[in-house]
C-alpha positions in Angstrom: -19.6 2.5 16.8 -23.1 1.2 16.1 -24.1 -2.2 14.9 -23.9 -2.5 11.2 -27.2 -3.6 9.5 -27.4 -6.6 7.2 -27.7 -5.2 3.7 -25.6 -4.4 0.7 -23.0 -2.0 -0.6 -24.1 1.1 -2.3 -24.8 1.0 -6.0 -21.9 3.3 -6.7 -19.5 0.6 -5.6 -21.3 -2.8 -5.8 -24.3 -4.1 -7.8 -27.3 -5.3 -5.9 -26.7 -8.8 -4.3 -28.7 -10.6 -7.0 -26.9 -9.0 -9.9 -23.6 -9.4 -8.1 -24.2 -13.1 -7.8 -24.9 -13.4 -11.5 -21.8 -11.4 -12.4 -19.6 -13.5 -10.2 -20.9 -16.8 -11.5 -21.0 -15.6 -15.0 -17.3 -14.6 -15.0 -16.1 -17.7 -13.3 -15.5 -21.0 -15.1 -18.1 -23.6 -14.3 -15.5 -25.9 -12.8 -14.9 -23.4 -10.1 -18.4 -23.4 -8.7 -19.1 -24.9 -5.3 -22.2 -25.7 -3.4 -23.0 -22.8 -1.1 -22.9 -23.7 2.6 -21.4 -27.2 2.0 -20.3 -29.0 5.2 -17.1 -29.9 3.4 -16.1 -26.3 2.9 -15.2 -24.8 6.2 -15.7 -21.0 6.3 -12.7 -18.7 6.3 -13.3 -15.8 8.8 -12.0 -12.5 7.3 -12.4 -9.1 9.0 -12.7 -6.4 6.3 -12.0 -3.1 7.9 -13.0 0.2 6.2 -11.3 3.1 8.0 -12.3 6.7 7.3 -15.4 8.8 7.6 -16.2 8.6 3.8 -17.0 4.8 4.1 -19.8 5.6 6.5 -21.9 6.7 3.5 -20.3 4.5 0.9 -20.9 1.2 2.7 -24.5 0.3 3.3 -24.9 -2.7 5.6 -22.3 -5.4 5.6 -20.5 -7.8 3.2 -22.1 -11.2 3.0 -20.9 -14.6 2.0 -22.6 -14.2 -1.4 -20.1 -11.5 -2.3 -17.3 -14.1 -2.5 -18.9 -17.2 -4.0 -16.2 -17.4 -6.7 -13.5 -18.1 -4.1 -12.4 -21.7 -3.5 -13.6 -21.8 0.1 -16.6 -20.3 1.8 -16.0 -16.9 3.2 -17.5 -15.5 6.4 -16.7 -11.7 6.0 -16.8 -9.6 9.2 -17.4 -6.0 8.2 -15.9 -3.3 10.4 -16.4 0.4 9.9 -14.1 2.8 11.7 -15.2 6.4 11.6 -12.6 8.0 13.9 -9.1 7.3 12.4 -6.9 8.6 15.3 -4.4 5.9 16.3 -6.0 5.1 19.7 -9.5 4.6 18.2 -8.1 2.5 15.3 -6.1 0.3 17.6 -9.0 -0.2 20.0 -11.5 -1.0 17.2 -9.3 -3.5 15.5 -8.3 -5.2 18.8 -12.0 -5.4 19.8 -12.8 -7.1 16.5 -10.1 -9.7 17.0 -11.2 -10.4 20.5 -14.8 -11.0 19.4 -13.9 -13.1 16.3 -11.4 -15.9 15.6 -10.3 -14.5 12.3 -7.9 -16.0 9.8 -6.9 -12.7 8.4 -7.7 -8.9 8.2 -8.2 -7.0 5.0 -7.7 -3.2 5.6 -9.0 -0.4 3.4 -8.5 3.3 4.3 -8.4 6.8 2.8 -5.7 8.2 5.1 -3.0 10.3 3.6 0.1 9.0 5.5 2.0 5.9 6.5 0.8 6.2 10.2 -2.0 3.6 9.5 0.6 1.1 8.2 2.7 1.5 11.3 -0.3 0.7 13.6 -1.2 -2.4 11.5 2.3 -3.6 11.6 2.4 -3.3 15.4 -0.9 -5.2 15.7 0.4 -8.0 13.5 3.5 -8.4 15.6 1.4 -8.6 18.8 -1.2 -11.0 17.5 0.4 -12.9 14.6 -2.8 -12.2 12.7 -2.1 -11.8 8.9 -3.2 -8.3 7.8 -3.4 -7.2 4.2 -3.2 -3.5 3.5 -5.0 -2.9 0.2 -5.3 0.9 -0.2 -4.5 4.3 1.3 -2.1 4.6 4.2 -2.2 0.9 4.9 -0.6 0.1 1.5 2.2 2.7 1.9 5.1 0.3 2.1 7.1 0.5 5.3 10.9 0.2 4.8 11.2 -1.7 8.0 8.7 -3.9 9.9 8.6 -5.2 13.4 10.1 -8.6 14.4 7.5 -11.3 13.7 5.4 -9.0 11.5 2.6 -10.7 9.5 1.6 -7.5 7.7 1.3 -7.7 3.9 1.1 -4.6 1.7 0.0 -4.4 -1.9 2.8 -2.0 -2.8 6.3 -1.9 -4.1 9.7 -1.8 -2.3 11.8 1.4 -2.2 14.3 -0.4 -4.5 11.7 -1.1 -7.0 10.5 2.5 -6.9 14.1 3.8 -7.4 14.4 1.6 -10.5 11.3 3.3 -11.9 12.7 6.8 -11.0 15.9 6.1 -12.9 14.0 4.8 -15.9 12.2 8.1 -16.2 15.4 10.0 -15.7 17.1 7.9 -18.4 14.3 8.5 -20.8 14.7 12.3 -20.5 18.5 12.3 -20.1 18.3 13.7 -16.6 21.7 12.2 -15.8 22.8 14.7 -13.1 20.9 14.7 -9.8 21.1 15.2 -6.0 19.6 13.1 -3.2 17.8 14.7 -0.3 16.6 12.6 2.6 15.3 13.0 6.1 16.3 10.7 8.9 13.1 8.6 8.4 13.8 4.9 8.9 15.2 3.4 5.7 16.9 6.6 4.4 20.3 4.9 4.6 19.0 2.0 2.5 17.7 4.5 0.0 21.0 6.3 -0.4 23.0 3.0 -0.5 20.8 1.6 -3.2 21.1 4.7 -5.3 24.9 4.6 -5.1 24.9 0.9 -5.9 22.6 1.5 -8.9 24.6 4.3 -10.4 27.9 2.6 -9.8 26.8 -0.5 -11.8 24.7 1.1 -14.5 25.8 1.4 -18.1 24.3 4.9 -18.1 26.7 7.6 -17.0 25.0 9.1 -13.9 26.3 12.0 -11.9 25.3 12.1 -8.2 26.2 15.7 -7.4 25.3 15.7 -3.7 23.6 13.6 -1.0 22.0 15.5 1.9 20.4 13.9 5.0 18.9 16.1 7.8 16.1 16.4 10.3 12.9 17.6 8.6 10.9 18.3 11.7 9.7 21.9 12.1 12.0 23.6 14.5 13.9 26.9 14.5 17.4 25.4 14.5 16.3 22.7 11.9 14.9 25.4 9.7 18.3 27.3 9.6 20.2 24.1 8.9 17.8 22.9 6.2 17.9 26.2 4.4 21.7 26.3 4.6 22.0 22.8 3.2 19.5 23.2 0.4 21.1 26.5 -0.7 24.2 24.4 -1.6 22.2 22.3 -4.1 23.1 23.0 -7.7 21.3 20.0 -9.3 17.9 20.5 -11.0 16.8 16.9 -10.5 16.2 15.9 -6.8 15.4 12.4 -5.5 13.8 12.6 -2.1 13.2 10.1 0.7 11.1 11.1 3.7 7.7 10.7 5.3 4.5 12.4 4.0 4.6 15.0 6.8 8.3 15.6 6.3 7.7 16.2 2.6 5.4 19.1 3.4 8.2 20.7 5.5 10.8 20.0 2.9 8.9 21.7 0.1 8.2 24.8 2.3 11.9 25.2 2.9 12.8 24.4 -0.7 10.5 27.1 -1.9 12.1 29.6 0.4 15.6 29.0 -1.2 14.3 28.9 -4.8 14.3 25.2 -5.5 10.7 25.1 -6.5 9.5 26.2 -9.9 10.3 25.8 -13.6 13.5 23.9 -14.2 13.4 21.8 -11.0 12.3 18.1 -11.1 11.4 16.4 -7.8 11.0 12.7 -7.4 9.2 11.2 -4.3 8.8 7.6 -3.1 5.3 6.4 -2.3 5.8 6.8 1.4 6.1 10.6 0.9 3.1 10.7 -1.5 0.9 8.9 1.0 -2.6 8.2 -0.3 -2.7 9.4 -3.9 -6.5 9.7 -3.7 -6.1 12.5 -1.2 -5.1 15.9 -2.4 -1.6 16.7 -1.1 -0.7 19.8 1.0 -0.3 23.1 -0.8 3.5 23.0 -0.3 3.7 20.1 -2.8 4.9 21.6 -6.1 3.0 21.0 -9.3 4.9 18.5 -11.5 6.4 16.4 -8.6 6.9 12.8 -9.8 6.4 9.5 -8.0 6.3 5.8 -8.8 3.5 3.9 -7.1 1.5 0.7 -7.4 -1.0 0.7 -10.3 -3.7 -0.5 -8.0 -4.7 3.0 -6.7 -7.4 3.5 -9.4 -9.0 0.1 -8.9 -12.6 0.0 -7.7 -13.3 -0.6 -4.0 -15.0 -3.9 -5.0 -11.9 -5.2 -6.8 -9.5 -4.2 -4.0 -11.6 -5.9 -1.4 -12.0 -9.1 -3.4 -8.2 -9.3 -4.0 -7.4 -8.8 -0.4 -9.9 -11.4 0.7 -8.7 -13.8 -2.0 -5.1 -13.6 -0.6 -6.3 -14.8 2.8 -8.6 -17.5 1.4 -6.0 -18.9 -1.0 -3.5 -19.0 1.9 -6.0 -21.0 3.9 -6.6 -23.3 0.9 -2.9 -23.9 0.5 -2.6 -24.7 4.3 -5.5 -27.1 4.1 -4.1 -28.8 1.0 -0.9 -29.6 2.9 -2.2 -30.3 6.4 -5.8 -31.6 5.6 -7.4 -29.0 8.0 -8.4 -25.4 8.0 -6.1 -23.6 10.6 -7.6 -22.1 13.7 -8.4 -18.4 14.0 -5.6 -16.2 15.5 -5.0 -14.6 18.8 -6.4 -11.2 19.9 -4.4 -8.3 21.2 -4.7 -9.4 24.8 -3.4 -12.9 24.4 0.4 -13.5 24.3 1.6 -14.7 20.9 2.6 -18.3 20.8 6.0 -19.2 19.2 5.4 -19.5 15.4 5.0 -23.0 14.0 7.2 -24.3 11.2 4.3 -23.9 8.8 2.0 -21.1 9.6 -1.0 -19.7 7.6 1.0 -16.5 7.0 3.7 -18.5 5.2 1.0 -20.0 2.9 -0.2 -16.5 2.0 3.2 -15.4 0.7 2.8 -17.1 -2.7 -0.7 -16.6 -4.1 -2.0 -16.4 -7.6 -5.5 -15.1 -8.1 -7.3 -14.5 -11.4 -4.0 -14.6 -13.3 -2.4 -12.0 -10.9 0.8 -12.8 -9.0 0.4 -11.9 -5.4 3.8 -13.2 -4.3 5.3 -11.4 -1.3 8.8 -11.4 0.0 9.9 -11.8 3.6 9.5 -8.1 4.2 5.8 -8.2 3.3 5.6 -6.4 0.0 4.9 -7.6 -3.5 7.8 -9.3 -5.4 6.5 -8.4 -8.9 4.3 -5.3 -8.5 2.9 -3.4 -11.4 3.8 0.3 -11.0 3.0 3.5 -12.8 4.6 7.0 -12.9 2.3 9.7 -11.6 2.7 13.5 -11.4 0.8 16.3 -9.6 -1.1 18.2 -12.2 -2.2 21.9 -12.2 -5.5 21.0 -10.5 -3.4 19.5 -7.7 -4.6 16.0 -8.5 -2.3 13.0 -8.9 -2.5 12.0 -12.6 -1.0 8.9 -14.3 -1.6 10.4 -17.8 1.3 12.5 -19.0 1.7 14.3 -22.3 5.1 12.8 -22.8 5.6 9.2 -21.9 3.9 7.0 -19.3 5.7 4.1 -17.9 4.4 0.7 -16.7 6.9 -1.1 -14.4 6.5 -4.7 -13.6 8.9 -6.6 -11.4 11.5 -3.9 -11.7 11.4 -3.8 -15.5 9.9 -0.8 -17.3 8.2 -0.3 -20.6 6.9 3.0 -22.1 4.5 4.3 -24.7 3.4 7.7 -25.8 0.2 8.9 -24.2 -1.9 11.4 -26.1 
């Protein structure tokens, strides 16, 4: 990995530095301005990681302090480009960055199509206690279970919140009869239990026809069992819980037994969709539905600023209570000290930035996320615009309007 030149982000994503400064200052209230480089404003060290080959051409140079002048504390951004996204390379690159810099937090952007990145970042956070914010791609695919002591925050919605959105769509179209199909991916039992609880307490008369859980890894014996189980399904609406890779396998088998095509409705959680900016595998059927965070179409500039703001606002809250800016965190090679009663991570759990609520629960996902319903269109692109009704879900509550 070469040294990144001092420069600016490409015009397709960010304006030139001089124009960016004018835009930032022009959009911010005058009372929020602060003298650049003031000795009374300690810098917040934030590593901003761009993981994926596409960023090598999108990112020109590195982020600078001028990119974040509207934040309440001075930011020292550390730009990290990771070209090779295999787990070993990613782990090594992030750990090397933490060893060379005493960072207060990591903001992670990627264009990977699965939850594997999130699992690596969660592991790093448990080993180092460094707060990590996953803002897009695989890093934002919410993990149902995180490691003990995790300091990994994800700008996504919980599986319970996604299920609420699925049922709202089903209720809108009177799809009251359905089946549940899951792999053995961690959290599948929570998914099934929540659906049973939801249907048992709902005023709407739901009919859960069947609930199937089986191994979705490609194997001769698994294939036979999967086909046998899926052949028993009579429901036309199917709610699925599995990983991204497992979803590819499931849809291949489902097609073999005639469960793919007109008349069959499939719902997927975000963990199975993966990165909606990446075209899914050919086995994914046209029309499959999912409920995901509405942040997926935001610009790269906006995503990065929000992620950095969460770290900076957490530092500001810590300093307000304790009178000092906390020290940077450990690297991957230093044993994690026992957590203090009031860590920087705890101050990052309740942040408001530009009228947006970035409150996280103890599991590290947003308490009140804004979500949208997306479908896979005939061009095999994820599309949030549907000819019938599009739904906007905030904090588990849904609203709908007709989209032309």
